[in-house]
N, C-alpha and C positions, 0 to 999 in steps of 0.2 A: 479574679484576674488570672489569665493563663500564665503558666510558668514560662513558656517559650516567649522570648522577647522581654521578659522582666529582668531588670538590671539591679545589681546589688553592689554596695560599697561597704567595706569592712575596715574597722580599726583593729589591727592585730592579726597575726598569722601564727600565733602560738597554739596552745592546746585547744582553747575554745574557738578562736578565729580560724585556725587551720581546719578543724573538723567541720565548722560551719561552712566555710568556703567550699570544701569538698562536697558536702551534702547539697548545698544550693546548686552547684554545678551539675552534679549527678541528677538532680531533680529537674534540670532544664533551664535554670536561671543563668544569666550571664554576669559574672563578677567583673566589674569595670574599674574598680579601685580597691587597693589594699594599702593600709598604712602600717609602718613599723617605726621603730625609734629613729631611723634615718630619714623618714619622710614618707610620701605617698607614691605608689606606683600605679599608673592609670593607663587604660587603653579603652576608648569608647567602643571598640569592636569586641572587647573581652580579653581578659588576661588568661594565660595558660596556668591555671591554678595548680595542676599537678607538677609542672616544671618549677613553679615558685616554691611549692612545698618541699621539693627535693633539694632546694638550695638553702633553706632556712637553717639557722643555727639553733642551739638549745633555748635561746630566748625569743625565737620567732623572727629574727632579723634576716631579711632576704639578701642574697648575693646579687648585687646589681650587674655583675658581668654576665649573668644568664638572661638578661632582658632581651626581648625581641625588638626588631626595628620599630614597630608601632607602639611599643611601651614607652611611657614618658615618666620621668622623675619629677615630682611636684613637691611643694612644701608640705610639712607634716600634717596640717589641718585641712588640706585639700580634699581629703576623703569626705569631710562633712558636706561639702557643696558639690560632690560628684553628681553627674546627671544619672540618677538611679531612683528607682521606686522604693527600694529597701535599703535601710541604713542599719548596720550592725556594729555598735560599739562593743568590742570583745576583748579589750586589753586592759584599760586602766579605769579606776573610779573617777567619776566626775568629768568625763570626757566631753559631755554636753552640759553647757551651763548657760546662764542668762547672757553672757558675753558672746556666745557663738551660735546660739540656737536659731537666730534669724538667717543664718547661712544655709540651713537645712532645707532642701526642696523635696526630699524623699517623702513618699506617702506614708510609709511605715518605718518606725524605729523599733528594732527588735533587740532588746537588751541581752547581751551574752556575758558581759563582765559583771563583777560585783559593783553595784551602785554606779553605773556609768553616767547616769543623769543626776546632776546636782538639783536637789529640791529647792524650790523657791523659798526664800526665807521671808517670813512675815515680820512686820515691825510690831512690837508690843508696847 
């Protein structure tokens, strides 16, 4: 798949998420959604990753006053169902589980957090 035109959504803009967002953008992908503790920021035309990185605090929380007119604030888990081909859980463990995985439409899930996908438990 070509990088140009490929969209990505990330959970977290801290150490892993921030570096990943910057890398993906520089590689030619478009970051369309990023989530932090306050919710999801999305823009189907693409977010200004560098501007968002410049506003984040030590915990990766973005300053909403820096949002552009086309940027939207959405609920926290909206990043899971963003219209994107690449989904990057890069913040907390078990962000993807049996209760929310059906919302994911991305073609690829690229794990960047420690254990971001909850394993399915089998019954014994």
